[in-house]
C-alpha positions, 0 to 999 in steps of 0.5 A, a space after each residue: 688907658 685912663 678909661 681902663 683904670 677907671 673901670 678897674 677902680 670902680 670895680 674894686 669900690 663895688 667889691 669893697 662896698 659889697 663887702 662891707 654891705 655883707 659885713 654889715 648885714 652879718 653884724 645886723 644879724 646877730 644883734 637881732 634878738 631871739 623869740 620863741 613861739 608854739 602851741 600847747 595841746 593837752 592829753 587830747 591833743 586839743 588846744 590847752 588855753 590858759 597854761 602859763 609857759 615860762 622861759 628863763 634864762 639859763 645863764 641870768 636867771 631872768 624869765 618871762 611868763 607867757 599865757 597861752 591863748 584860746 588856741 593854745 598859742 603863745 609868742 615871746 617877745 624879744 630875748 637874748 640868745 642862749 639856752 633856756 628853760 622852758 616850764 609850763 605851769 598849770 595852777 602854779 604846778 609845774 607840769 613839763 620842763 625842757 630845755 630850749 636853745 634859742 637863736 639870734 634873729 630866729 623865731 624858734 617854734 616849740 610845740 607841747 603836745 601832751 598827747 604824745 607826750 603822754 604816750 611817749 612816757 607810757 612807752 618809756 615807763 614800759 620799757 623801764 619796767 621790762 629792763 627792770 624785770 630782766 634785771 631782777 631775773 638774771 639777778 635771781 638767776 646769778 645769785 642761785 649760781 653764786 650760792 651753789 658755787 660758794 656752797 661747793 667752795 666751802 666744800 673743796 676748802 674743807 677737803 683741802 685742809 683735811 688732805 694737807 693734815 694727812 700724810 702725802 701717801 693718803 692724799 690721793 684718796 680725797 683727791 677726787 672728792 676735791 676735784 668734784 667740788 672744786 670743779 662744781 665750784 668753778 662751773 657755777 661760778 662761770 654760770 653766775 658770771 653769765 649773768 652779769 653785765 660789765 657794769 654790774 656791781 656784782 661781777 667783781 665779787 663772782 670773779 675773785 671767788 672764782 679766782 679762789 675756785 681756780 686755786 683750789 684746783 692748782 690752776 693758778 694762771 686761770 685764777 691769775 686770770 680771774 683776779 686780773 678782771 676783778 681788779 680792773 672792776 674794783 682796785 681792792 687790795 685783797 684782790 691784788 694781794 690774791 692776784 700776787 699769790 696767783 701769779 707768784 705760784 705761776 712763775 710770773 715773779 715780777 708781775 706778783 711783785 707789782 701786784 704785791 707792791 699795788 696791794 701795799 699802796 692800797 692797804 699799808 696796814 697789812 704790808 708785812 703780810 703782802 711781803 710775806 705772801 710774795 716771799 712764799 710764792 717765790 720759796 715754793 716757786 724754786 727761787 728761795 734766794 729771791 725770797 730772802 730779801 721780801 722777808 726781810 722786808 716783812 719783819 722790818 714792817 712787823 717785828 713781832 711776827 714769829 711766822 716772818 722770822 721763821 720763814 726767814 731763817 728757813 729761806 737763809 739755811 737754804 741758800 747757805 754757801 759751802 766751802 771746801 775743807 780738806 775732802 769735805 765740803 762744810 756749809 757756811 751759815 748766812 749772816 742773820 740765820 741764827 738770829 732769825 730763828 732764835 727771834 722765832 723761837 722768842 716770838 712763839 716758845 710753844 707754837 709751831 713756828 717757834 718749835 720749827 725754829 728750835 729744829 732748825 737750830 739743832 740742825 744747824 748745830 749739826 752741821 744742817 743734817 736733818 733740818 726741815 725748812 719745808 714752807 707749808 704752801 697753804 694758809 696760815 703761811 700764804 695769807 689769802 685777804 678776804 
């Protein structure tokens, strides 16, 4: 029994000593310095003697100069493990630099063959030149389509402006021309978009202009999609404004509000315009009652804007309540209606907004009969930021 205990004790001691020896070896290995050696060959693949190889610590900045021998070979002394910048110098001119990681207790081999390096550099330059030529060709193609699209879009805008001045029964005669030019703009902008990559700095511009082309065609969902992609690339307040316009006209009022609020956050100086645009989108979507609050915010942000006051008066008129008076239904004017119209007249006595406000007041005096509360669905009422 005693002999068995002695045997077990001996085995335990052997294990402990073995583990201790392993730890000692490991610790010793970590304490050993790092080294670096290698050979430098010239552009012909021959030894490159006399080259100064500077090995400098990336951490401490301390370094040592090594001179390549007749065979182009160099070898360092003991170095601390870590990252090093290895530079090759000829006549004090650095001709090549590389980062090398040196490991404790290891002699790292780092050769420099300038024949291979030159060949690799030539290949990289050739590839870079090829990519540059491809990029130039894509840009040229993109610009051709972009310019053609802009020309068509400008023509479509002119046609739309002319149509808005016509009586509705005469607008049909110009609709074909509008559809053709707007369709050309959409096609050309999409073609330009195909020539841009995801990181192309021109991509957001093309997308924003594509959104405008869709708007001219009254394709507001498509316009909103284009603007959403544009703001994803560049959070520009004008893009958010136009996105809000399109979303509101698509009936996505909550999303439109989010877009306008983002525009206000990025461009607080134009807060009033963004609230006006939101209210117009609501009004023209049949959500007249909901347009009142943003119009009030627009007049608060810019009390001297006659358009906002007129629009507020018109919205309040269209949300009037009615009460029964005997056999008749009598309209009940919303608080602030008359004041809104009067403010528009005061700010724009001889202009369009003041004129429409006067008509509104006259109609109110006649119990609302014949009042014109229609809001122009085109600029300047719905302003687009460029």
